[in-house]
C-alpha positions in Angstrom: -0.1 0.2 0.0 1.2 3.3 -1.2 2.6 5.7 1.8 0.0 8.1 1.6 -2.9 5.4 2.5 -0.7 4.5 5.5 -0.7 8.3 6.3 -4.4 8.4 6.1 -4.8 5.3 8.4 -2.3 6.6 11.0 -3.8 10.0 10.9 -7.1 8.7 11.5 -6.4 6.0 14.1 -5.0 9.0 16.3 -7.9 11.2 15.6 -10.3 8.8 16.5 -8.7 8.2 20.0 -8.5 11.8 20.5 -11.9 12.3 19.8 -13.5 9.5 21.3 -12.3 10.7 24.6 -14.3 13.8 24.3 -17.6 11.3 24.3 -16.5 8.3 26.0 -15.8 9.9 29.7 -19.3 11.1 29.9 -20.8 7.7 30.6 -18.3 6.7 33.3 -18.6 9.9 35.3 -20.8 8.7 37.9 -18.4 5.7 38.2 -15.6 8.1 38.6 -17.8 10.0 41.3 -18.0 7.1 43.5 -14.6 5.6 43.0 -12.7 8.7 43.9 -15.4 10.6 45.7 -15.2 13.6 43.3 -17.5 16.4 44.0 -19.9 18.1 41.2 -17.2 20.5 40.3 -14.4 18.0 40.0 -16.7 15.9 37.3 -17.2 19.3 35.5 -13.3 19.6 35.5 -12.9 16.1 34.3 -14.5 17.5 31.0 -13.4 21.0 31.0 -9.7 20.4 31.5 -9.4 18.4 28.4 -11.7 20.9 26.5 -9.8 23.9 27.6 -6.5 22.5 26.8 -7.6 21.5 23.3 -9.2 24.9 22.7 -6.2 26.9 24.1 -3.3 24.8 22.3 -4.8 23.6 18.9 -3.3 27.4 17.2 0.1 27.1 19.1 0.3 23.5 18.4 -0.4 24.4 14.5 2.4 27.0 14.6 4.6 24.7 16.1 4.5 22.0 13.6 4.9 24.6 10.9 8.0 25.5 12.5 9.7 22.0 13.7 7.9 19.6 11.4 4.5 18.2 11.3 5.5 14.6 11.7 7.8 15.2 14.8 5.0 17.2 16.2 2.5 14.7 15.4 4.4 11.9 17.3 5.0 13.9 20.5 1.0 14.6 20.5 0.2 11.0 19.9 3.1 9.9 22.7 1.9 12.7 25.2 -1.8 11.5 24.8 -0.8 7.9 25.5 1.4 8.6 28.4 -1.6 10.8 29.7 -4.1 8.2 29.1 -1.9 5.7 31.6 -2.0 8.4 34.4 -5.8 9.1 33.8 -6.3 5.7 34.2 -4.4 4.9 37.3 -5.6 8.0 39.4 -6.4 7.7 42.7 -7.8 11.3 43.4 -9.9 13.7 41.3 -7.3 16.4 41.2 -4.6 13.9 39.7 -7.3 12.9 37.2 -8.1 16.7 36.2 -4.4 17.2 35.6 -4.0 14.2 33.6 -6.8 15.1 31.5 -5.3 18.6 31.0 -2.0 17.0 29.7 -4.2 14.6 27.5 -6.0 17.6 25.7 -2.6 18.8 25.3 -1.5 16.1 23.2 -4.8 15.9 21.4 -4.7 19.3 20.5 -1.1 18.5 18.8 -2.7 15.4 17.0 -5.5 17.7 15.9 -3.7 20.3 14.6 -1.5 18.6 12.3 -3.9 15.9 11.0 -5.4 17.9 8.1 -1.7 19.2 7.3 -0.3 15.9 7.1 -3.4 14.5 4.6 -3.3 17.7 2.6 0.6 17.2 1.8 0.0 13.6 0.7 -3.4 13.9 -1.3 -4.3 16.2 -4.1 -7.0 16.2 -6.5 -9.9 13.7 -6.4 -8.3 11.8 -3.8 -7.7 14.3 -1.4 -11.3 14.5 -1.2 -11.5 11.0 -0.7 -9.1 11.3 2.3 -10.9 14.0 4.1 -14.3 12.2 3.6 -12.7 9.2 5.4 -11.3 11.4 7.9 -15.0 12.8 8.3 -16.3 9.8 8.4 -13.5 8.8 11.5 -14.8 12.0 13.3 -18.2 10.8 13.0 -17.7 7.4 14.1 -15.7 8.5 17.1 -18.3 10.7 18.6 -21.1 8.2 17.9 -19.8 5.2 19.3 -18.3 7.0 22.5 -21.0 6.5 24.5 -21.8 2.8 23.9 -17.8 2.1 24.0 -18.0 4.1 27.7 -20.6 2.0 28.8 -19.1 -1.1 27.7 -15.7 -0.5 29.4 -17.0 0.8 32.5 -19.6 -1.9 33.0 -17.6 -4.7 31.8 -14.4 -3.6 32.9 -13.8 -0.4 35.1 -14.0 3.2 34.4 -9.9 3.0 34.1 -10.4 1.3 30.8 -12.2 4.1 29.1 -8.4 5.9 29.3 -6.1 2.5 29.3 -7.6 1.3 26.0 -5.7 4.0 24.4 -2.3 2.4 25.1 -2.6 -0.1 22.4 -4.0 2.2 20.2 -1.5 5.3 20.9 1.5 2.5 20.7 0.3 1.4 17.2 -0.1 4.9 15.9 3.3 5.5 17.0 4.6 2.8 15.3 2.9 3.4 12.3 3.5 7.0 12.1 7.3 6.7 12.5 7.7 4.3 9.8 5.2 5.9 7.3 4.5 9.9 7.6 6.7 11.9 5.2 8.4 14.9 7.5 7.3 18.4 5.9 7.6 21.8 7.6 6.5 25.6 6.7 9.0 27.8 8.9 8.2 31.0 6.7 4.9 30.7 7.8 5.1 29.4 11.4 5.1 31.8 13.9 4.5 31.7 17.7 2.4 33.9 19.7 3.4 33.4 23.5 1.3 36.2 25.0 -1.6 35.1 22.8 -1.3 31.7 24.3 -0.9 32.9 28.1 -3.4 35.8 28.0 -6.1 33.2 26.3 -5.3 30.3 28.4 -5.2 32.3 31.7 -8.7 34.3 30.4 -10.6 31.2 29.9 -9.2 29.1 32.9 -10.2 32.1 35.5 -13.5 32.4 34.0 -14.3 29.2 33.9 -13.3 28.4 37.4 -15.5 31.4 38.6 -18.4 30.0 37.1 -17.8 26.6 38.4 -16.9 27.6 42.0 -19.5 30.3 42.2 -22.3 28.9 44.0 -19.8 27.2 46.6 -17.9 30.4 47.5 -21.0 33.0 46.7 -21.0 35.1 43.7 -20.1 38.3 45.5 -17.4 36.8 47.3 -13.8 38.3 46.7 -12.6 35.1 45.2 -15.0 35.0 42.5 -15.2 38.4 41.7 -11.5 38.6 41.3 -11.5 35.4 39.2 -14.3 37.0 36.8 -12.3 40.5 37.1 -8.6 38.7 36.1 -10.5 36.4 33.1 -12.2 39.6 31.8 -8.8 41.5 31.7 -6.8 38.6 30.3 -9.4 38.1 27.4 -9.3 41.9 26.6 -5.6 41.7 26.8 -5.6 38.5 24.4 -7.9 40.3 21.7 -5.6 43.6 22.2 -2.5 41.5 21.3 -4.1 40.1 18.5 -4.7 43.4 16.7 -1.3 44.5 17.6 1.0 41.4 17.2 2.5 41.2 13.8 2.7 37.3 14.3 -0.6 37.0 16.1 -2.4 33.6 16.9 -5.9 34.6 15.6 -6.0 37.0 12.4 -8.9 39.4 13.5 -9.2 40.6 10.1 -11.4 37.1 9.4 -14.0 38.4 11.7 -14.8 41.2 9.4 -16.7 38.8 7.1 -20.2 38.2 8.5 -20.4 34.5 7.4 -17.1 33.7 9.4 -18.6 35.3 12.4 -21.5 33.1 11.8 -19.3 29.8 11.6 -18.1 30.7 15.0 -21.3 31.7 16.9 -22.7 28.5 15.4 -19.7 26.2 16.9 -20.0 28.2 20.0 -23.7 27.7 20.6 -24.2 24.2 19.4 -21.3 22.9 21.9 -22.5 25.4 24.7 -26.1 23.9 24.6 -26.2 20.7 23.2 -22.9 19.3 23.6 -22.8 20.4 26.9 -25.8 19.3 28.2 -24.6 15.6 27.4 -22.7 15.8 31.1 -26.1 16.3 32.9 -28.2 13.9 31.0 -25.8 11.2 31.9 -26.3 11.9 35.3 -30.1 12.0 35.1 -29.6 8.5 33.5 -27.6 7.1 36.0 -28.3 8.8 39.3 -31.8 9.4 39.2 -33.0 6.6 37.0 -30.9 4.2 38.2 -29.4 3.0 35.1 -25.8 1.2 34.5 -23.4 2.8 32.3 -24.0 0.4 29.6 -27.3 1.0 29.6 -26.8 4.8 29.2 -24.4 3.9 26.5 -27.2 2.2 24.7 -29.8 4.9 25.5 -27.8 7.6 24.0 -27.5 5.3 20.6 -30.2 6.6 18.8 -28.8 10.0 18.9 -25.5 9.2 17.8 -26.7 7.0 14.7 -29.1 9.5 13.5 -26.5 12.2 13.7 -24.0 9.9 12.0 -26.6 9.3 9.2 -27.7 12.7 9.0 -24.1 14.1 8.3 -23.5 12.9 4.8 -26.7 13.7 3.8 -26.2 17.1 5.2 -23.0 17.2 3.2 -24.6 16.7 -0.1 -27.3 19.0 0.5 -25.3 21.8 1.1 -24.6 21.7 -2.5 -28.0 22.3 -3.4 -29.4 24.1 0.0 -28.5 27.5 1.1 -25.6 26.8 4.0 -27.3 29.3 6.3 -30.5 27.4 6.3 -28.7 24.1 6.8 -26.8 25.7 9.5 -30.2 27.6 10.9 -32.2 24.7 10.8 -29.8 22.2 12.6 -29.6 24.8 15.6 -33.2 25.5 15.6 -33.9 21.5 15.8 -31.2 21.2 18.8 -33.4 23.9 20.4 -36.7 22.0 20.0 -34.7 18.7 21.2 -33.8 20.4 24.3 -37.4 21.9 24.8 -39.0 18.5 24.4 -36.3 16.8 26.7 -37.4 19.4 29.5 -40.9 17.5 29.9 -38.7 15.1 32.3 -40.1 14.6 35.8 -39.2 12.4 38.8 -41.8 9.7 37.8 -40.7 9.7 33.8 -38.9 6.8 32.5 -36.0 7.2 30.1 -38.4 7.5 26.9 -39.4 10.8 27.7 -35.9 11.5 26.1 -36.2 9.7 23.1 -38.0 12.0 20.9 -35.3 14.8 22.0 -32.8 12.4 21.0 -33.7 11.6 17.5 -34.4 15.5 16.9 -31.1 16.3 18.4 -29.4 13.6 16.3 -30.8 15.3 12.8 -30.1 18.8 14.2 -26.4 17.8 15.0 -25.9 15.9 11.7 -27.3 19.2 9.7 -24.7 21.6 11.6 -21.5 19.6 11.6 -20.8 18.8 7.7 -21.8 22.3 6.5 -19.9 24.0 9.5 -16.7 22.5 8.8 -16.7 23.8 5.5 -18.1 27.0 5.9 -15.5 27.8 8.6 -12.4 27.4 5.6 -14.6 28.5 2.7 -15.3 32.1 4.0 -11.6 32.8 4.1 -8.4 32.8 1.2 -7.0 29.4 0.7 -3.7 30.5 2.6 -6.0 31.4 5.7 -7.9 28.0 5.6 -5.4 26.2 8.2 -6.2 29.2 10.9 -9.9 29.4 10.2 -10.3 25.8 11.0 -8.3 25.9 14.1 -10.5 29.0 15.2 -13.5 27.1 14.7 -12.2 24.1 16.4 -11.4 26.5 19.4 -15.1 27.9 19.4 -16.1 24.6 19.9 -14.2 23.4 22.7 -14.6 26.8 24.2 -18.4 26.2 24.1 -18.1 23.0 25.8 -16.3 24.1 28.5 -18.1 27.5 29.1 -21.3 25.6 28.5 -20.7 23.0 31.1 -19.3 25.4 33.6 -22.5 27.9 32.8 -25.3 25.3 32.9 -23.5 23.8 36.1 -23.7 27.0 37.9 -27.6 27.0 37.2 -28.0 23.6 38.0 -26.0 23.3 41.3 -27.7 26.2 42.5 -31.1 24.3 42.3 -29.9 20.8 43.2 -29.8 19.3 46.6 -26.2 17.9 47.0 -27.8 14.8 48.3 -29.1 13.9 44.8 -26.0 12.5 43.7 -26.0 9.8 46.5 -26.9 6.7 46.5 -30.9 6.1 47.7 -31.5 9.8 47.4 -34.5 11.1 49.0 -37.5 11.8 46.9 -36.9 15.6 47.4 -33.4 15.5 46.5 -34.3 13.7 43.2 -37.2 16.3 42.9 -34.5 19.1 43.1 -32.3 17.4 40.5 -34.8 17.1 37.9 -35.7 20.8 38.6 -32.3 21.7 37.8 -32.2 19.5 34.8 -35.2 21.1 33.6 -34.2 24.9 34.1 -30.8 24.0 32.1 -32.7 22.3 29.5 -34.6 25.4 28.9 -31.2 27.8 28.6 -29.9 25.4 26.3 -33.1 25.8 24.2 -32.8 29.5 24.1 -28.8 29.6 23.4 -29.4 27.2 20.4 -32.5 29.2 19.5 -30.2 32.6 19.6 -27.8 30.5 17.3 -30.2 29.6 14.8 -30.9 33.4 14.2 -27.5 34.4 13.9 -26.7 31.8 11.7 -29.4 32.4 9.5 -28.6 36.6 9.5 -24.8 36.2 9.4 -23.8 33.3 6.8 -24.3 35.1 3.4 -23.4 33.6 0.3 -21.5 36.6 -0.9 -19.0 36.3 1.9 -17.6 32.6 0.5 -14.7 32.9 -1.3 -14.1 31.2 -5.0 -13.0 27.9 -3.7 -16.0 28.0 -1.2 -19.6 27.0 -2.4 -21.3 28.2 -5.4 -22.4 31.8 -5.1 -26.2 30.7 -4.9 -25.4 28.3 -2.1 -26.6 30.7 0.8 
């Protein structure tokens, strides 16, 4: 088999592994909570540490790959991710697991940043479309089977195996990559932005920490007010640095195109609403309905399968239907889905969520494929890599801030005893009330995203290499 096809296998293997760890963890969170005596905020950080590392490091990782070699950085990313997975699986307390998850996210960011560049250098013409299609299917498959895989591993073995399973996959990816990948770099276009990295990371970390700890410390406490102030100042400093730095991490001129802004708001709102909601739906299915991890993974299967089927259909529709219609409809369907799910009660069975799961699967599928193309089709070809990185950053920021913000609302309504085994009816009722409230908040967020997508994603903002002018 030609080197380029081995490259595709190596890249898809690593991509599958890193994206699997976004969805596979949710189903195991109640088991992790019991095993490590973790608090609710600890569970939020297990997810957010990974998402924040991905969000803040992916653009810097791309610049490092241009400077020092994409194969070299890809191998470093796979090794770092695999080693961090070992430490995740061996964790004996929540803080250790959270730190290991952050390191795992850094490794994932390196792999994610170099994956498409490695494919682009090997594939051209029609073969490039085939390779990117296979890579996209890998992304969809990882997201789709994550909950089921997490349920199987947690129920049959232990929650630790959702991390330890990465060891053989990582070793195979390292061996294959070292032997088959071709080294390449672009030092003329690789520029680091340490000020941007520090201010973005610090700002997001402070804001998310404030949201997660606000209920415990009090929203008017000096600690929370200081965190909010520091986070806001650092984010302002980040934007200012991007405006004046010659080699900035983010080209702010890209945001002059409304369609590019629309792509980022779409990525943020679907992540901050529906994707962030998976954590709380998982807790409901296991803590309130008493389902096992495997049973929980099976309950998510309709959403995953429908999303996986809808994504390629949306990709084909994007050649004939205005992109903004697909994005707006997808977000609107997610809003409807969360509204349908908000009918939960203490006497509900899991089937109360089923209509929402099916509608959400269609909505997610309608958004994912057109969103990826919109993010890069509204900029010049030489800026496509940065545009893709920015879009992935907004996705992960949406997940991290969504989990934190929804969690702040949720925690303010829920009796902490609702997380204990054999919780009282009053405690269980408080959990359902909190879930109902954040589902309605998610509905509003997704609906606002639908309106913004319909207004901002204009056909005249697409460059010549993007969709046909009539596509929006």
